C-alpha positions as CSV (number, residue, x, y, z in Angstrom):
1,X,97.2,-100.2,41.7
2,X,93.9,-99.3,43.4
3,X,92.1,-101.9,45.8
4,X,88.4,-101.7,45.6
5,X,85.7,-103.1,47.8
6,X,82.0,-103.7,46.6
7,X,79.3,-103.4,49.2
8,X,75.6,-103.3,48.2
9,X,76.6,-102.1,44.8
10,X,78.8,-99.4,45.9
11,X,82.4,-99.3,44.8
12,X,85.0,-97.3,46.6
13,X,88.8,-97.1,46.5
14,X,90.7,-98.3,49.7
15,X,94.1,-97.4,49.4
16,X,96.5,-96.6,46.8
17,X,99.6,-99.0,46.4
18,X,102.9,-97.8,45.2
19,X,105.2,-100.4,43.6
20,X,108.8,-99.5,43.5
21,X,110.9,-101.6,41.2
22,X,114.8,-102.3,41.5
23,X,117.2,-104.3,39.5
24,X,120.6,-105.6,39.9
25,X,123.1,-105.7,37.2
26,X,125.8,-107.9,37.5
27,X,128.9,-108.7,35.2
28,X,129.2,-105.3,33.3
29,X,132.2,-104.9,31.0
30,X,135.1,-103.3,32.7
31,X,135.0,-99.6,32.6
32,X,131.2,-99.6,32.1
33,X,130.5,-98.3,35.7
34,X,133.1,-95.4,35.4
35,X,131.6,-94.2,32.1
36,X,128.2,-94.1,33.6
37,X,129.4,-92.2,36.3
38,X,131.2,-89.8,34.1
39,X,128.1,-89.6,31.9
40,X,125.9,-88.9,35.3
41,X,128.3,-86.1,36.2
42,X,128.1,-84.4,32.8
43,X,124.4,-84.3,33.2
44,X,124.5,-83.2,36.9
45,X,122.8,-86.4,37.9
46,X,123.4,-89.4,40.2
47,X,124.5,-92.6,38.7
48,X,121.1,-94.1,39.8
49,X,119.2,-91.2,38.1
50,X,121.5,-91.3,34.8
51,X,120.9,-95.3,34.6
52,X,117.2,-94.8,35.1
53,X,117.1,-92.1,32.1
54,X,119.3,-94.5,29.9
55,X,116.7,-97.3,30.5
56,X,113.6,-95.1,30.1
57,X,114.8,-93.5,26.9
58,X,115.7,-97.0,25.4
59,X,112.5,-98.6,26.2
60,X,110.1,-95.6,25.4
61,X,109.7,-96.6,21.7
62,X,109.7,-100.3,22.1
63,X,106.9,-102.7,21.2
64,X,104.5,-103.1,24.2
65,X,104.8,-106.2,26.3
66,X,102.3,-109.1,25.7
67,X,101.3,-111.7,28.1
68,X,103.0,-114.3,25.8
69,X,106.3,-112.2,26.3
70,X,105.9,-112.1,30.2
71,X,105.1,-115.6,30.6
72,X,107.7,-117.2,28.0
73,X,110.5,-115.4,30.1
74,X,112.4,-116.9,33.0
75,X,110.1,-115.5,35.4
76,X,107.3,-117.8,34.4
77,X,104.2,-117.7,36.5
78,X,106.1,-115.4,39.0
79,X,105.8,-112.3,36.9
80,X,103.4,-109.5,38.5
81,X,101.1,-108.6,35.7
82,X,99.8,-105.2,35.7
83,X,98.1,-104.5,32.4
84,X,97.6,-100.7,32.8
85,X,101.4,-100.0,33.8
86,X,102.5,-102.3,30.8
87,X,100.3,-100.4,28.5
88,X,97.9,-103.3,27.6
89,X,94.1,-103.1,27.5
90,X,91.7,-105.9,27.8
91,X,89.9,-107.1,24.5
92,X,86.7,-108.9,24.1
93,X,86.8,-112.4,22.7
94,X,85.0,-113.0,19.4
95,X,83.0,-116.0,19.8
């Protein structure tokens, strides 16, 4: 995300903002964490890196997320909407 300031018609970037997202997964079935650890070891990765790869691979070919999907979830209006990061583009309404 880039913050912009407009002064007398000049637009310039102020700063680059890096967003680091984290999740916590509770209630995994017995043996899941150990299986993940073993898989990470086979791939010479940390458990965190292995989980990251699994999630990225699993979601890579999913349908793009829509605004309806985002707002219909439990997060409701607390969702941080970043269209570019979600692969969304703006559309012009037909009047």
